[in-house]
N, C-alpha and C positions, 0 to 999 in steps of 0.2 A: 312092863315099861322099863326101858333102859335108863340107867343113870346118865345124866347129861353132864359132860365136863365143860366147865366154863373156860373162857379164854385165859384167865390168870392161872388156873390149875394146869391147863395144857402147856402154857409157856414154862411153868415151873418144872413140869415133867420133862419137857424137851431139854431144858437147861441141865437137869440132873442127868439125863441120858448122855448128853454131850460131854459132861464132866467125867462120867464113868468111862466113856470111850477114851477120853484123853488120858486117863490114869491107867488104862489097860486093865480093866476090871477082871478079865479072865485070868491074867497072869497073877494078879494079887490073890484071887480066889485059890489058885493052885498053891501059891506060897502059904496062904493061911491054912490050908488043909495039910501041908507037908512040913512046915517049919514051926516047931513048938514055941520058939521065942517070938516069932512074928504073930503066931496065934495068941499068945499071952498079951502081947502089946496091943493088938487089935481089940481084944476083950477088955483090957483096961481102959482104952480110949472110949469104947462103947459104954462102959459103966460110967465114965466121967461125963459123957454127954447126957446120959439118962439120969443118973443119981445126983450129980453136982450141978445140973442144969446149965452146962456149957453148950454153946451153939457149935456146930461143926466148924464154922469160921474161926471162932475163938480158939478151938482146939488146934486147928491148923496154924494159927498165928503163934500159939504157945510152943508147938512142936518146932516150928521154924526158928523161933527165938532161942529155944533150948539148944538146937543144933548149932546156931551161930555162936552161942556162948561157949560151947565145947570146942568148936573150930578155933575161935580166937584165943581161948585159954591154952590151946595146944601149941600155939606158935611160939618160937623162941623169943625171948626178950632181947631187944637191941639196945646197947648203951653207947652213947656218943661222948667222946671227950674232946677237949680242945687240944690243938697241936697236931703233929703228924701221927702216922700210924704207930710210931714207937712211944707215943705218949709225951713227947717233948714239946 
């Protein structure tokens, strides 16, 4: 007797497949297999999901926020003063 997949599980599976296609899973797999830094990063994320009980969504949010923090901190600070460009 075959295991029957219910509608919810089928929908989750299709959603996962769509996300994997949108992230170009094959290219990421090649990168994972050939780039030591990317390999280590993926393994660290995987451990966080499993051991620290983060959801994949929480990890994506944290990675996005960390990226934004780095981008914003790298921008030069702008200072404005009163007067013309000579400071008068």
